[in-house]
Each structure stands twice: as structure tokens, then as C-alpha cells.
N, C-alpha and C positions, 0 to 999 in steps of 0.2 A: 257396305256395298255401294258401288256407284249407282247413280240414278239410271233407270231403264227408260230409254227414249223410244222404243218401238218393239213390235212383236219379235223381230229378228234378234235384237239384243237380249230381250227377256228369255227367248228360247236358248240362246247361247249360254247365258248365265245358268239356266236350269240344268243344262247338260254338263257344264264345266265348273260349277261351283265346287270349291275344295272340300266341302263337307267335313271340316275338322271341328270337333267339339271337345269340351273338357267335362269330366265327371264333376258333379257338384260337391263331392266329398273326396278327401284323400284316402287312399288305401294303405293299410299297414304294409311295410316293406317296399311299397312302390311309390308312395307319395302322390303327387298330382299326376293324373293320367289324362293325356291329351292326344288326339289323333282321329283318323278316320274310323278306327276301331270303335271309338265311343259312339260316333254317329251310327255305325252299323249295329251296335248294341241297341240303341234306341229304336231303330227301324225294325230290328228283329222282334223286340218286345211288343211294338205296336202291331205288327203284322200278325204275330201269334195271338195277340189279344183279340183282334178282329176275327181271326180264324176260329178262336175259341167261342166267340159270340155266335158265329155261324153254326158251329157244332151244336150249341145249346138250342138255337132256334130251329134248325132243320132236323135235328135228331136222326141223322143218317149214320149208321154204324161204320160204313166204309169211310166217310169223311172224318169221323172221330178217330178211326185207326190211322189215317194219313196224318191228321193234325198231331196226334200223340207221338207218332214216329218222329216228326220233325221237332217237336218240343224236346224229345230226348236227344236227337242228333245234334241240335244247335250247340249245347255246351260241350258235348263230346268232341266236336270238330273245332269249335271256336276257341276253347281254352288252349289246346296244344298249339294252334296257329298263333295265338297271342304270345305264348311263351317262346316261340322261335322255330327256326327251321329244323333243328334237331328233334324236338318233341313232335313236330309235324311228321317227320320221317318215322318216328316210333309209332305214331298213330296209323300211318299208312301200312307199316309192317303188320301191326295187329289186325287191321281190317283185311289185308291180303291173305294172311295165314288163315283166318276164319273163313274167308271166301273160298280159298282153295280146298279146305276140308269139306265144305258143303258141296262144292263142285265135284270133287272126287267121289263122294257118296252118291251124288245125283246121277252120274254116268257110269258108276262102277269102274273107276279108273284103277288100273293095276298099281301095286305098291311102289315099284320103281319110278313110275311117272308121277305118282303123288309126291314122293320125296323130292323129285326134281322140281316140281312146282312150288313146294314149300321152301326150297332153297332160293328159288327166284323171287318168292314173296318177300324174302328178307333182302336179297341183293339189289333188286330194282329200286326200292325206296332209299336204301343207303347210297346207291350210285347217284340217284337224283339229288341227294343231299351233298355228297362230296365230289362226285365226278359226273355231272349231268350229261356230258358229251357221250358217255357210255350208253345212254339210252338209245342212241342211234344204231346200236348193234342188235336191237330187238328182232329184226328179220333174220339175222344170222342165228341168233339164239333160238328162234322159233324153228328153224331148220334142224338145229341140234337136238331138238326135243324128240326127233326120230331115233336117236341113238339107243335108248333102252330096247325098243322093239327090234332094231337092227342087230344089236349084240345078242339078243335072245333068239334071233332067227325066226321070228313069229310071222309066218306066211298067211295065217288065218285072219288075225285081227290086228296085225302090225300097222297097216295103213290107218285104220280107225284110231288105234292108240296114239300114233304119231300126230294125227290131225287134231284130236281132242286136246292133247298136251300142248301143241303149238298154239291152238286157239286159246286155251286157258292162260298160257304165258302172256299173251297180249291182252286178252279181255280182262283178266284179273290183276296180275302182278304189274304189268307195264302201265295199265290204265290208272290204278290206284297210286302208283308212284308220282302221278301228275298232281296229287295233293301237294307234294314237295316242290315240283316244278312251278306251280302257280303260287304257292306259299301265301304271301300277303293278300293275294286276290282270291285264294281258295275259298275263304269263308263266303265271299260275295257270290262266287259261282255255286257253291253248295246251297246257300240260302235261296238264290234265284231259282235253282232247280227244284227246291222244296215248294216255293210259291207257285211255280209253273205246274208242278205235279197236282197240287190242290186245285189250281185254276182249270187244269185239264178235266178233273173230275166234275167240277162245277159246270164247265162248258158242256161236257157230255150230257149231263142231266138236264140243264136248262134249255139246250137247243135240240133235244131229241125229238121234239114234236115236228121239226122240219125234216123232210125226207132226206135231203142232201146231208144233213148233220148226223143222221142216224146210221149212215153207212159205215160199216166196220173198216178199219184200215187194213186189217188182215184177218183171215180165218183163225189165226192163232189165238186171238182174243176178241170176242164180239164186243166187249166193253170198251175197247180202244177204237173210238169213232172219229169221223171228220170233225164233228162238233167238239170233241175233246181236244183235238189238235188245235182248233181255232182258239179254244179257251187257254191252252198252254201258251200259244203265241201271244195272246193279249196279256196274260199274266206275266210272261217274261218281259214284255215291253214295259209294263207298268213298274215292276220291281226293279228292273235294270235302270230305268229312268230315275227312280227315287234314289238308287244307290250310286248314280253317276257313272254307270258302266254301259250305257246304251249304245249299241252298234249293231249293224246287220249280222256280223259274225257271231256276236254274243247271243243274239236272239235265236239264230239257227242252232248254235251249240246247246243252249239251255232248253229251248222248246222242242225242236225236232230231235235233238240228241236224247232228251229225256224220254220221249215217246218211243224212239227206236230201242233204247235200253230196256224199257219195259217189255217190248215185243220180243227182243232177243232172249230175255230170260224166260218168257212164256214158251218160246220154241224149245228151250232146253227142258222145261218142266213137262211139256207135252210129250217129248220123247221119252222121258222117264216115267210118265204116267202118274205124276204127283201134283197136288194142288199147291204145296209150298216147298221151297228148297230146303227148309229145316223146320225144327219145332222147338228150338231152345229159347225162343222169345215168345212166351205164352201170349196167344192172341195175335201175334204179329208174324208168325212163321220163322224164317231164318234171316241171316244177315243179307243174303243175296236178294231176298224179297224186299228189303229195305233200301238197298243201295244200288239196285239194278240200273236205275236211270243214270246215276253218277258214273258208271263204268263206261258210258259213251260220252256223257257231258264233259267230264274232266279233260280227256285228250282233245276233244273238239274245241273246248274253250282255250286250251293252250295254243292250238294252231290258229283258230279263227279270231280269238279275242284280242 
């Protein structure tokens, strides 16, 4: 690296260093592995190690749950992205299908609308992989989600059915397709969202002695406070700086988008009168409880990042 002659040059190098590293050992079938993915791997392991140490020291069950969630999510998301855009699309399909199933149960969505969303859960990620321009049709498809209620002539719950289906088509299917749209940057976005999520919890706990920080952002979730939002912003700035993706747009997408995603799912669960969106992940609730922040972060990152 060239010599650094001043603070401005040092800051510029910190922001724009290529962050390309090589694994110290060759992998079977792959040989020598070089690239930003190796750097991201090291950062991921380091951050998870620091988070694990915090879990041991603080002994907070909620922090342990969040940390364990992201330990599990990191390889599930990272490996398909490393393998290519096709495997990333397959991952998006799997997540979208599971999310639609939980969403349909949560709001008691009728079977025709559920099947429509399941079809879109497959079509949106495939379109993002092969024909990304088709994602621009999302508003038209959302309007088309009223067709089952229209064809059935449902004058009692038709509007509600159409609205929930249209919302689900955007919130779940279209949003998760942005794993494919972002592709090589998707892991950075997902990992930054994970770090911001943990930082939001830490900020909410550490700053709660201040009156301004203890204010809830919404009655939907008293645990989502101004202090938590501050923590999320600081965490997002730090991890995005380390990963070389720091920008105002990305900070807004990761920090603010993550908090909004949590609140959005809280609103859905409050309506349904349940604590968790699902129960198939013992101790963790359902898939929506784990990826709710990403449902807003992903499309925001694609637009603002």
C-alpha cells in the first residue's frame, strides 16, 4: 500500500481499500481461493467471536438468541452466494416459500391467495435471476392479487383478502428476491443487518438509563427504543466501514430498515395475537421472526446502496 501522508488520504484508503485476501490453504475442487469473500469470511468469524464473548460475559438470553440466529444464518446465506447466482435464487425461493406459509397462517389467508403467494415466492427469485427487469412489474402483480376475491365475488372480506395478498407479494416474495438482485453484495448486506440488530439490542440496554433513549419508537414494541435505533446506526456504520461499503444510503438501509422490519412484523403479530410467527425453530420462533429485518433491508439496500 502507498504511504499515507495525511488524515484525508488515510480515510480514503480505509473507505476504498480493495479488501481482497487469499485463504492460507487450498480447498479440494476449488484450489486457491482469493477475493473479497475471503475478507468477508474473516470479518464474519471475528465479529461472531466478539459477539460470542459478549454473550458469555453478559449472560442475556435475548442477546444469546440473536447471536445464535446469525451464527446459523451466516453459512446458510453465505454458501449459496459463494456458489453463484443460481444457488442464491434457490435460497431466496426456499426462504420466500417458508415465509409465505407462516404469513398465511398468521393472518388466516384463504387457500387461493396462499397458493398465489407460493407461486410468486418461486417466480420472483427466478425472475431476479434470469429476467431482473420483470421485478418492475411488482405493482401490477400486487393489483392482480385481488383477482381471487374478485372472481369469488367476496363482498365481505374481499378487500381485506386482496390487501393482505398484495402486501405479502411485496413484503415477502419481492423483497426476498433482492437476495438475487444484490447477489455478490447480499452477504455484506445480510451480515451488516445482523451486526446492526445485535447493536440495536446492546444500544437499547446500555442507553436505557437516559430518558430520551428509553422512549419506544412505537407502541407496537416497547423494546424498540430510540436508544436501540442509535445503537443500530452506530453498529451499521462500524461494520459497513470495516466491510468497505460505508455510505449514507447503506446506513439508512441497514439500520433504519432493520428496525422498521422488526416493527412491521410486530404489527402483524399483534394483529394475530401471537408472540412468534411460527414455532418450527425451537427457542427461536419462526422464519419471519428471524428474517423480519431483512424484508425491509434488502430492497432498501438495492435502491439506496
